PLY file of the C-alpha trace (Angstrom):
ply
format ascii 1.0
element vertex 221
property float x
property float y
property float z
element edge 220
property int vertex1
property int vertex2
end_header
0.00 0.00 0.00
1.46 3.34 -1.04
0.83 6.66 0.63
0.16 9.70 -1.49
2.61 12.55 -0.84
1.07 15.52 0.97
-0.40 18.25 -1.20
0.03 22.03 -0.88
-1.37 23.44 2.38
-2.84 26.52 0.65
-3.13 28.20 -2.72
-0.42 30.74 -1.97
1.97 28.01 -0.83
1.55 26.07 -4.07
4.65 25.83 -6.27
3.53 26.69 -9.80
6.82 27.11 -11.66
8.38 23.65 -12.33
5.97 21.93 -9.90
7.79 18.59 -10.19
10.52 20.10 -8.00
8.03 20.83 -5.23
7.47 18.98 -1.99
5.01 19.62 0.80
6.44 16.99 3.11
6.91 18.59 6.50
9.93 16.41 7.36
11.70 17.56 4.19
11.01 21.21 5.02
12.22 20.74 8.60
15.48 19.17 7.46
16.24 22.13 5.18
15.36 24.64 7.89
17.56 22.79 10.38
20.53 22.99 8.02
20.13 26.65 7.07
21.29 29.60 9.13
19.91 32.73 7.43
16.36 33.45 6.32
14.81 36.39 4.52
11.68 37.90 6.05
9.36 39.84 3.79
6.19 41.78 4.44
4.20 44.67 3.02
4.56 47.99 4.86
3.14 51.46 4.40
6.35 52.35 2.58
6.18 49.34 0.28
7.49 45.77 0.48
10.49 45.13 2.75
12.73 42.07 2.91
15.56 41.63 5.40
17.97 38.76 6.13
18.14 37.50 9.70
19.10 34.49 11.78
16.38 32.03 12.71
15.78 28.66 14.32
13.15 25.97 14.01
11.42 25.09 17.26
9.16 22.14 16.53
6.37 23.33 14.26
7.28 27.00 14.42
10.05 29.26 13.21
11.71 31.62 15.68
12.88 35.09 14.62
14.57 37.65 16.81
16.01 41.13 16.75
16.08 44.43 18.57
12.84 45.75 20.04
13.65 48.84 17.97
13.42 46.85 14.72
10.66 48.44 12.66
10.29 45.34 10.51
9.87 42.95 13.41
7.49 45.29 15.19
5.45 45.53 11.99
5.53 41.77 11.58
4.18 41.32 15.10
1.06 43.39 14.39
-2.15 41.31 14.47
-3.34 40.33 11.03
0.04 40.89 9.36
1.26 38.07 7.13
4.96 37.48 6.66
6.77 35.44 4.05
9.96 33.74 5.24
12.35 32.06 2.82
15.43 29.89 3.35
17.66 28.75 0.48
20.60 26.34 0.53
22.88 26.34 -2.53
24.39 22.87 -2.98
26.17 23.10 -6.33
26.63 25.03 -9.55
25.42 23.19 -12.63
27.65 24.15 -15.56
26.25 23.34 -18.97
27.72 23.59 -22.45
25.43 26.52 -23.21
24.92 29.66 -21.17
21.15 29.16 -21.29
21.23 25.83 -19.45
23.48 26.88 -16.58
21.71 26.29 -13.28
22.29 25.36 -9.66
21.28 22.58 -7.34
19.46 24.01 -4.36
16.91 23.39 -1.64
14.51 26.13 -0.61
11.64 26.60 1.81
8.92 29.25 1.69
6.78 29.90 4.77
3.64 32.03 4.98
2.07 32.92 8.30
1.30 35.42 11.00
4.03 36.01 13.54
3.27 35.97 17.25
5.30 37.80 19.88
6.86 35.75 22.65
6.65 37.93 25.75
6.63 35.39 28.57
10.10 35.79 30.18
10.77 32.07 30.59
9.54 31.19 27.11
11.59 34.02 25.62
14.77 32.79 27.32
14.12 29.27 26.06
13.54 30.62 22.54
16.82 32.54 22.65
18.59 29.36 23.75
17.03 27.51 20.81
18.38 30.21 18.47
21.91 29.84 19.85
21.74 26.04 19.74
20.56 26.12 16.15
23.71 27.95 15.09
26.22 26.23 17.39
24.93 23.12 19.20
26.21 22.94 22.76
27.12 26.64 22.92
24.41 27.63 25.42
26.03 25.56 28.15
29.36 27.35 27.60
28.28 30.99 27.71
26.41 33.43 29.92
22.67 33.44 29.40
20.93 36.72 28.47
20.39 39.07 31.37
16.88 40.41 32.11
17.88 43.72 30.51
19.20 41.98 27.38
16.03 39.88 27.15
13.86 43.00 27.36
15.88 44.56 24.54
15.17 41.57 22.30
11.99 40.96 20.34
11.25 37.30 19.62
8.60 36.17 17.16
7.23 32.74 16.32
5.84 31.92 12.87
3.81 28.69 12.61
5.06 26.16 10.06
1.61 25.46 8.66
1.82 27.00 5.18
5.13 25.66 3.91
6.43 24.60 0.52
9.76 23.15 -0.59
11.41 23.47 -3.98
14.64 21.75 -4.90
16.90 20.76 -7.77
19.36 17.90 -7.37
20.49 16.65 -10.75
23.11 17.24 -13.37
23.46 19.05 -16.65
20.58 19.30 -19.12
21.92 20.29 -22.54
20.45 20.42 -26.02
21.39 17.34 -28.08
23.11 19.50 -30.69
25.38 20.99 -27.99
26.75 17.69 -26.68
29.71 17.73 -29.07
30.80 21.26 -28.14
34.42 21.37 -26.85
33.29 22.72 -23.45
33.61 21.11 -20.02
30.23 20.52 -18.41
29.30 19.13 -15.02
28.47 19.92 -11.42
30.61 21.96 -9.02
29.62 21.09 -5.41
29.62 23.94 -2.90
29.78 22.34 0.56
29.84 24.39 3.76
33.22 23.65 5.33
34.28 25.40 8.57
37.68 27.00 8.66
40.14 27.19 11.55
38.66 29.00 14.57
40.18 32.46 15.07
40.40 33.41 18.78
39.43 36.81 20.10
42.69 38.78 20.64
41.58 39.46 24.25
41.48 35.75 25.11
44.28 34.33 27.29
46.74 32.53 24.99
46.19 29.20 26.76
42.38 29.23 26.44
41.38 26.13 24.44
38.76 26.20 21.71
35.33 25.41 23.13
33.99 21.93 22.35
30.96 23.41 20.60
33.26 25.31 18.23
35.80 22.54 17.72
33.08 20.07 16.80
30.91 22.44 14.76
29.27 21.09 11.62
26.02 21.61 9.78
23.43 18.82 9.78
0 1
1 2
2 3
3 4
4 5
5 6
6 7
7 8
8 9
9 10
10 11
11 12
12 13
13 14
14 15
15 16
16 17
17 18
18 19
19 20
20 21
21 22
22 23
23 24
24 25
25 26
26 27
27 28
28 29
29 30
30 31
31 32
32 33
33 34
34 35
35 36
36 37
37 38
38 39
39 40
40 41
41 42
42 43
43 44
44 45
45 46
46 47
47 48
48 49
49 50
50 51
51 52
52 53
53 54
54 55
55 56
56 57
57 58
58 59
59 60
60 61
61 62
62 63
63 64
64 65
65 66
66 67
67 68
68 69
69 70
70 71
71 72
72 73
73 74
74 75
75 76
76 77
77 78
78 79
79 80
80 81
81 82
82 83
83 84
84 85
85 86
86 87
87 88
88 89
89 90
90 91
91 92
92 93
93 94
94 95
95 96
96 97
97 98
98 99
99 100
100 101
101 102
102 103
103 104
104 105
105 106
106 107
107 108
108 109
109 110
110 111
111 112
112 113
113 114
114 115
115 116
116 117
117 118
118 119
119 120
120 121
121 122
122 123
123 124
124 125
125 126
126 127
127 128
128 129
129 130
130 131
131 132
132 133
133 134
134 135
135 136
136 137
137 138
138 139
139 140
140 141
141 142
142 143
143 144
144 145
145 146
146 147
147 148
148 149
149 150
150 151
151 152
152 153
153 154
154 155
155 156
156 157
157 158
158 159
159 160
160 161
161 162
162 163
163 164
164 165
165 166
166 167
167 168
168 169
169 170
170 171
171 172
172 173
173 174
174 175
175 176
176 177
177 178
178 179
179 180
180 181
181 182
182 183
183 184
184 185
185 186
186 187
187 188
188 189
189 190
190 191
191 192
192 193
193 194
194 195
195 196
196 197
197 198
198 199
199 200
200 201
201 202
202 203
203 204
204 205
205 206
206 207
207 208
208 209
209 210
210 211
211 212
212 213
213 214
214 215
215 216
216 217
217 218
218 219
219 220
């Protein structure tokens, strides 16, 4: 017995351009969100559409965003009835064809629509901030000082439900025209993995301070 893949959760979350690259599987979306580090948040304002990049973290079935309480975008996003669009894209490889037209890239992307909700409860906000840190560097929260009450009050944290979500991805090689296959041009895929470099210590650290375990063992999912 086979199970039909889940369909789009809403009309606006439906992938219409190259729909065979779409997925509405929540586990697939979660895996991409867990691997990414930067999202772009877009919404309509009185001055026109605005899109900003920011850090994020997935917390179960919601996406956590944070920034300064002075952030006009986040304050606008937190207004009741305001819909935001959050996107995350991972670039996996460049696809280099024999013709300029067929150059492409392998990627995985997630688009989220929803209404953001402020997290104002002090304990829940602190837990959300810990989730954000752990998303970027697992194990780091146990190594550093937690936010002070003043720092927490200066931070606005929003939660966007992961209900209207779509995935789009490309994960294959070159597609060239048959008449171009004999062109004397190299074609193929150039992978672009995320590889951490050597940690660079803060100049104010004591010279004998070892690299924290969370940093030494850092890797993306």
